[in-house]
N, C-alpha and C positions, 0 to 999 in steps of 0.2 A: 163909738162909745167912749173910747179913751183917747187922749191926745196923741199926737204923732211921735212924740219923743218920750223915752224913758225918763224917770225922775233922775235928778243929778246925782243921786246916791247909788246908782246902779253901775257906775263906771269903774274902770280899771284902777283909778286913783285910790279907791277904798277897798276893793275886793279883787281877789285873784283866785280863779277866773272872775271876770266881771259878773256882778249879781244877775244881770239879765240872762247871761249864758247859763249860769247855775240853775236858774228857774226853768229855762227851756229844756235843759238836760234832764232835770227832775221829772218834768211832764212826760218827756219821751220815755224815760225809764218806767214810769208808772203805766203808760199805755202798753208798753211791751210786756210788763209783768202780768197784765191782765189780758194779753193776747187780743188787743183791740184792733179791728180792721176798719171801723167806721167811726168818725168823730166829728163833733161840732166845735169850732172855736167861737165861743160865745162872747161877743164884744171884741171882735178880732182886730179892730183898729186898722192899722196899715199892714196887717198880716205878719207882724214880727214873729209870732208863735206859729201861725199857720204855715208860713213859708219854710220855717225850720222843720216842719213835719213832712215836707215833701220828699225828703231823702229816700232814695230807692233802696239803700242798704241798711238803714237804721231801724226800720220798723216794717210792719206788715199792712200798713194802711192802704185801702183801695178806694175809699170814699171819704171826702172831707167837705164840710160846709163851714163857711165863715159868715157871720152876721154882725153888722154894726149900723148905727143910725147916721153917721157922719159921711155925706157923699164925697167930701174931699179926700179923706183918708182912704175911702174905699177905692178911689181911682188908683192910689198907690198899691193897695192890696191886690187889685187885679193884675197890675203890672208885675208885682213880685211873684205871682203864682203862675204866670204863663210859662210854658216849656221853653228852655233854652235850645239853641241849635244842637248842643251836645246831647240833649235828650232824644233827638232823632237818630243820632249816631251810636249812642250807648243805650240801648233799649232797656227799660225797666223789666224786672223779672215778673211783674204782675201789673194789672191795670190800675189806673188811678184817675178818678174824676173829682173835680172841685167845683162847688157851687158857691158863688159869692152873692149874699143877699143884703139889701138895705132895709132896715127895719129896727124897731125897738126890742131890746132884750126883755122888756116887760110885757110883750104881746106874743101869744102862741101862734104857731103856724103849723098846719098838719104836715107839711113837707119835711119838717125837722123831727118828726117822730121816727122811731125805729133805728136811730143811731145808737151804737153800743156805748159811746162815751160822749161826755160834754166837758170841755176845758174852759174855765173862766179864770184867766190869769190877769191879776192887777186890774180888775174891772169894777167890783162891787163898791170900792171906795170912791168911785167916780159918779155913781148913780144917785138920783134923788130918792127921798124916802118912799114915795109911792111905788117906784120900781123895785126898790130893795124889799119892800113888804111882800111882793108877790113873786120874788125871785125863786125861792125854794118850792113854792107851790107850782110854779110853771115848770122848772127843771125836773124836780123829783116827782111832783104830783101829776103832771101832764105828759112829759116826755119819757119818764121812767127809764133812764139809761142804766146800763149795768154799772157804770162808773161815772162819778162827777168829781172833777178836780177843781178846787177853788184855791187860789193864792191871793194874798192881800198883805199890805205892810203890817208889821208888828209895831204898834205905837210905842211900846216899852223900849224898843231898841233905839228910839230917837235920842235917848240920853247920851248916846255916843256921838251925836252931832251937835256941838255947842251952839251953832247958829240957829238951831231949831228951838232953843230955849225950852226944852221939854219940862213939863210939870211946873211951869210958871205962868202967870197971867198973860205973858207976852208970847206964849208958845205958838208955833206955826207948824203946818204940815209940810211934808216933803215936796209936795206939788201943789200949786195954787188951785188946781181943779179938784183936789180931794175934798170929799164931804165929811170924812171921818178917817181916823186911823186907830183901829181897835187894839186893845190889849189882848193878850192871849186868852184871858178869862172871858172877855166879851165875845171874842170870835168863837170860842168853843161853846158858849151858851147859845149863840145863834145857830151854830151847826147842829148841836144836840137836839134842839127843839124841832128842827126840820127832819132830822134823821129819825127821831122817835115817831113823828107824825106819819112819815111815809115809808117806814119799815126799812131803813138803811143802817148800815154799820159805818162807823167813822174811824179814821186813822189820821193822827196829826203828825206833821213834820215841820222841821225848821230848815230854812235855806239861807245861806249866806252869813259868814262871820267876818268881821273886819280883818284886814291883813295884819298879821302878827298879834291878833287877839283871839286866836282860835280856842283858847282855854277859858275864855270869859263868857260863861253861859247863864249868868244870873238873870239877864234880861232877855234870854232866848236868842233867836236869830232875827236877822233883819226882815226876812219874809216869813210869814207863817202860811201853812198849807193844810187843807183837809181833803182827804180822799174818801168820798162816800162810795160804798159798795152795796149793791142791792143784796138784801138778806136772802139766804138760800130758800126760805119758806115764802118768799115774795110771790104774790100772784097778781098778774096784770089785771087791773079792773076791767070788767066787761061793761063797756060804755059805748053808746052810739053818738056821743057828743063830738061834734066837729068844730074846728076853729077857723076853717077857711084858709086862704093863702094871702094874708095881708102884706107879707113882705115882698119887695120887688127883687126878682132875680136879675142881677146885673150881668152875670157872666157864668156860663157853663164851660168848664175847661176839661179837655180830655187829653191825657198824656199817651204817647205811643208806648207800646210794650211788646216784649218778646212773646210771640204766639206761634211757635213752630213745633213740629213733632220732636219728641225727645230722642237724641241720638242713641245708638246702641251702647251697651255697657263698655265694649271695647273702645269705641270712639271717645267716650267720656274719659276713660283711663288715659288715652293718648293725649287728650287736652290737659288733663291734670298733670301728666308728666311734663308737658311743654311749659306750662306756667310755673311749675315748681323749679324746673331747670332754669328758666329765665330769672326767677327770683334769686336762685343760688348764684347765678352769674353776676347779678347786680351786687350781691353781698360780697363776692370775691373781689370784684373790680373796685368797689368803694374801699374795702379794707386795704387793698394794694395801694390805691392812691393815697390813702391816709398815711400809710407807712412811708411811702416815698416822700411826701411833703414834710412829715415829722423829722426826716433825716436831712432836710434842707435848712441850713442855718439862717438864711435870709428869707425864710418863708414868711410872707405877710398874710396873716390869717384873715384880715379884712377883705382880701381879694381872692380868697380861695373859692373854687367852685364846688369842692367836696371836702367839707370840714367836719364830717360826722363819721363815727365808727359804728354807731348802733342805728339800724334802720327802723323807722317807724312804719311797719308794714301796713298799718291801718290807713295811712295817708298815701301809700305807694299805689298809684292807680295803674294797675296792669291791664285794666279792661280796655284801654285805648290801643293796645298793641294786638293787631291781627285778629280782633274779635269778629270781623266780618268775613273772614276767609271761610271758604267751604271745606277746605282740607287743611287742618292745622299742620305745621311742620312736625316732622317726626322728632321727638326728643331724643337726645343722646343719653340713653338710660345708663345708670351706673352698672358697672360689671364688677365681678370679684377681682378682676385684674387691675381695676382702677387704683391709683395710688391713694393712700389714706390722707385725710385732712381733718382739720378741726370740724366737728359736726356743726351744721347750720341749723338754727332753730327758727322755725316759721310758725307763728301762731295760727291756729285753725281759724280763728275769727278773721284774721287779716286775709287769709287765703279765700275765705268766704266773701270778703268784700269785693272780690273780682266779679263784676256783673256777669261776665260770660259763664263763670262757674255756677252762679245762681241760676242762669238760664237752663243749663243742661243737667244740673244735679237736682234742682227742685227744692231741696232743703239741705241745711247744714248737716243734719243727721244722715241723710242719704250720701252726701259727699264723704263723710267720715267712713261710712260703711263700705263705700267703693274703694277708698284708699286702703282700708284694712284688707280688702279682698283682692287687691291688685297683685299680691305676691311679689312685691319688690323688696329685696333684701336691704336696700338702702333706706327704706322708709320705716320709721318707727313712730307710732302715735302714743303719747303719754297716756297713762291710765285714766286721767280725768278728761281726756279728749280735748285738751287745750292747746297742745303744741305738736307740730310735726317735726321730727328730728331727722335730718338728712345726713347720713353718716359717711358717705364716700364721695369721691371726686368725679365730676363730669370731665369730659375731654373738651375743653373750650380754650379759646384764645382770648384772654381778658384785655388785650390791646385792640381787639377788633371794634369797628364802628358800631356793630350791632349790640355788643355788650355795653358800650358807652351810652347808647341811646336809652337803655334801661336805667341808667344811673344819673342822668343829668338833673340838676337841681330843679329845673322847670317842671319836672314830672312828679315832684314830691307833693 
């Protein structure tokens, strides 16, 4: 449905982070906010959004569908959505199935009913009037998702791009395939008409402000978005009407996932201890290396392997270490005799990003409850459950190869 490339105004040159990333993060956040497990990427193109949603740690999705009319971009979409070899080594905590369809977003298909959400990102501005005219009737009136997310360019923001000659007889769109670029008022009018007709609520958002122009809001944001949510008094219509299966299913993709019995509570605590210890060792090693290098006068920062002092635990992938072992190593748990050290702060979200812990704990809330019940004097969880504070020292050798393996740059 849409071209294979983002418009030239989505890039890093203008926006930081790039506009395309801000849009996809917004979509993911909205799906998480509404606890969505099944979603359709409507007008998926080459799966730039769909593939972004495959993450095993960022959402709870178990079923995704993508549909587009262009067979060439769908070849790339299928390729982007196939499991990597690492997906067979680091198993997902829950199942995931993906169906890629070829067909028009202006035509209904019974197989696309019963999905909780529909995402339509940067699509409507590419379709012809006849498809646009039936878009909300089809998505809200036939599919009835709990949530519909639509994003589209905000035409008013084009004033910031001189080459587009906004509001002049020579004005052009951001992409040569765009059929329109609505103002905020035009977009809201279209959304409200459909929401009222099909009993949905609307919530409007802006995405993307030019770099160093974050306080200039008179023309809104570069991308405008509407999140339609089904009203609480919504009743699914009782209808025997069917629409058949006009779309062609190009590929059904199934991801491998963890499907074993949950270990005992004591075993879970052992593994939590092990991963927390490993993260603390990495923290200690990196800070020691940073101190050593900062004391070296001829230190060339461009060639350093460890030039950071704050660890981004979210990107620190501990799941690749020993996750397939049947008996995890026994952690060297803190004792009251251990020498004191500066407390190490590990965010609970980052600890939860370790797939192995997702496997055995089941939920972040359960992991927190187990940590609190573990009776470890060295562990303290902040009141808002955001951070684990490790307050005493393990007995480790930070010069050992095993410690360095947790800290090498290639693992970040």
